C-alpha positions in Angstrom: 30.1 -2.0 33.6 27.6 0.4 32.2 25.1 -0.2 29.3 25.7 1.6 26.0 22.9 4.2 25.5 21.4 4.0 22.0 21.0 7.3 20.3 17.3 8.3 19.8 16.2 10.1 16.7 13.1 12.2 16.0 10.9 11.5 13.1 12.2 14.7 11.4 15.8 13.5 11.8 14.9 10.1 10.4 13.1 11.6 7.3 16.0 14.0 6.6 18.6 11.2 6.9 16.4 8.9 4.6 16.4 11.6 1.9 20.2 11.5 1.7 20.8 7.8 2.5 22.2 5.3 0.0 20.2 2.5 1.7 16.7 2.4 3.1 16.1 2.2 6.8 13.0 1.6 9.0 12.2 3.8 11.9 10.4 2.8 15.2 10.4 4.3 18.6 13.3 6.7 18.0 15.5 4.0 16.5 16.7 3.6 12.9 17.1 0.1 11.5 19.2 -0.4 8.4 17.6 -2.8 5.9 19.8 -5.5 4.3 19.7 -6.3 0.6 17.6 -9.3 -0.5 18.8 -12.6 -1.9 18.5 -13.4 -5.6 15.4 -15.5 -4.9 13.9 -12.8 -2.7 14.3 -10.2 -5.5 13.0 -12.6 -8.2 9.9 -13.4 -6.3 9.2 -9.7 -5.5 9.7 -8.6 -9.1 7.5 -11.4 -10.4 4.8 -10.3 -8.0 5.1 -6.7 -9.0 5.0 -7.5 -12.7 2.0 -9.9 -12.4 0.0 -7.4 -10.2 0.8 -4.4 -12.4 -0.5 -6.3 -15.5 -3.7 -7.3 -13.7 -4.4 -3.8 -12.1 -3.4 -1.6 -15.1 -6.1 0.9 -15.9 -8.1 0.2 -12.7 -8.5 2.1 -9.5 -5.9 0.0 -7.7 -2.1 0.2 -8.2 1.0 -1.3 -6.9 4.2 0.1 -5.4 7.3 -1.9 -4.7 9.8 -1.7 -1.9 10.9 1.9 -2.5 7.5 3.2 -1.3 7.6 4.0 2.4 4.6 3.3 4.6 3.7 4.8 8.0 1.7 2.9 10.5 0.3 6.0 12.3 -0.9 4.1 15.4 2.6 2.8 16.2 4.9 5.3 14.5 6.5 2.6 12.4 8.0 3.8 9.1 8.7 0.8 6.9 9.2 -0.4 3.3 7.0 -3.4 2.5 8.1 -5.5 -0.4 4.9 -4.9 -2.4 2.0 -2.4 -1.6 -1.5 -2.4 -3.2 -3.4 0.8 -3.0 -7.0 1.1 -4.1 -8.3 4.6 -4.5 -6.6 7.9 -3.6 -3.5 7.7 -1.4 -3.3 9.4 2.0 0.2 10.6 3.0 2.0 11.5 6.2 1.7 15.2 6.9 5.4 15.2 7.9 6.4 13.6 4.6 4.4 13.7 1.4 6.2 10.6 0.1 5.1 8.3 3.0 1.8 6.4 2.3 -0.6 5.9 5.3 -3.5 4.0 3.7 -2.4 0.8 1.9 -5.1 -1.7 1.0 -2.8 -4.7 1.0 0.8 -5.4 1.9 3.0 -8.2 0.8 6.2 -9.3 2.4 8.6 -11.8 0.9 10.1 -13.8 3.8 13.8 -13.9 4.4 15.5 -16.0 7.1 16.6 -12.8 8.9 13.1 -11.1 8.8 10.6 -13.9 8.9 10.0 -13.8 12.6 9.5 -10.0 12.6 7.3 -10.1 9.5 5.0 -12.7 11.1 5.1 -11.1 14.6 5.7 -7.5 15.6 5.4 -6.1 12.1 2.1 -7.9 11.4 0.7 -6.7 14.7 1.6 -3.2 13.7 0.1 -3.6 10.2 -3.1 -4.8 11.8 -3.6 -1.3 13.2 -3.8 0.3 9.7 -7.6 0.9 9.3 -7.4 0.8 5.4 -5.5 -2.5 5.3 -7.7 -5.5 4.3 -5.1 -8.1 3.3 -1.5 -9.2 4.3 0.3 -11.8 2.2 3.5 -13.6 3.3 5.5 -15.2 0.4 8.2 -17.7 1.1 11.3 -17.5 -1.1 12.7 -21.0 -0.5 9.5 -23.0 -1.3 6.3 -22.3 -3.2 4.1 -21.2 -0.3 2.0 -18.0 0.1 0.0 -17.2 3.2 -2.9 -14.7 2.9 -4.4 -13.1 5.9 -7.7 -11.2 5.4 -9.3 -8.9 7.9 -12.7 -10.1 9.0 -15.8 -8.0 10.0 -15.0 -8.6 13.7 -11.4 -7.4 13.3 -9.8 -10.9 13.4 -7.6 -12.1 10.6 -8.4 -15.3 8.6 -5.5 -17.3 7.1 -5.5 -19.2 3.9 -2.4 -21.0 2.6 -1.5 -21.6 -1.1 1.0 -24.4 -1.5 2.8 -25.8 -4.6 3.5 -24.6 -8.1 0.1 -25.9 -9.3 -1.8 -23.7 -6.8 -3.0 -20.1 -7.4 -2.8 -17.2 -5.0 -6.3 -15.5 -4.9 -6.5 -12.0 -3.5 -9.6 -10.7 -1.8 -8.8 -7.0 -1.7 -8.5 -6.9 -5.5 -9.8 -9.1 -8.3 -6.6 -10.9 -9.1 -5.4 -14.5 -9.1 -1.8 -15.4 -9.7 -0.5 -18.9 -10.3 2.3 -19.7 -7.9 4.2 -21.0 -11.0 4.3 -17.3 -12.2 5.3 -16.0 -8.8 8.2 -18.4 -8.6 9.3 -18.3 -12.2 13.1 -18.3 -12.4 13.5 -19.3 -8.7 15.7 -22.3 -7.9 14.6 -23.9 -4.6 17.1 -25.4 -2.2 17.3 -29.1 -1.8 15.3 -30.2 1.2 15.7 -33.2 3.3 12.6 -35.4 3.6 11.2 -35.8 7.1 
């Protein structure tokens, strides 16, 4: 038996294919990874966050982008589409593609069963290499939980969790606080068995 060789793509080939694709894909190490659509809960949480952040940041130096904005992690070559991006100040863009942001201030990922391990692991390790990034927020879609990681002066990342619909997610990269009740408005949580 012989192993099937995966086709490797160049960054240029990926960017050209992305311009004509009907669905978004991530790119890493010569491979293109198709992104699946999100669940109703995933989309509701993401849209609630975008709306709440837009209202709080309107007219200031910071702005939000949702999952159609591509980000390049220059240190690793990862091209990805975070669920929500916060950018404070002028944007810097990939010389190979003027639509690809390279200096996000904060990134937010809404966790899905199929992506949670990646979002917490390899993707977060890659995001940590973005010098402009101050904050990374993971948002559950099946329970009211937000985890905020903030870059410390020594380069480590400190975690604070916000749990329950009466709690409030407090950002550090921007002056914004969002009640979890607003983040999860319209979301129906699955029934959970008690331990």
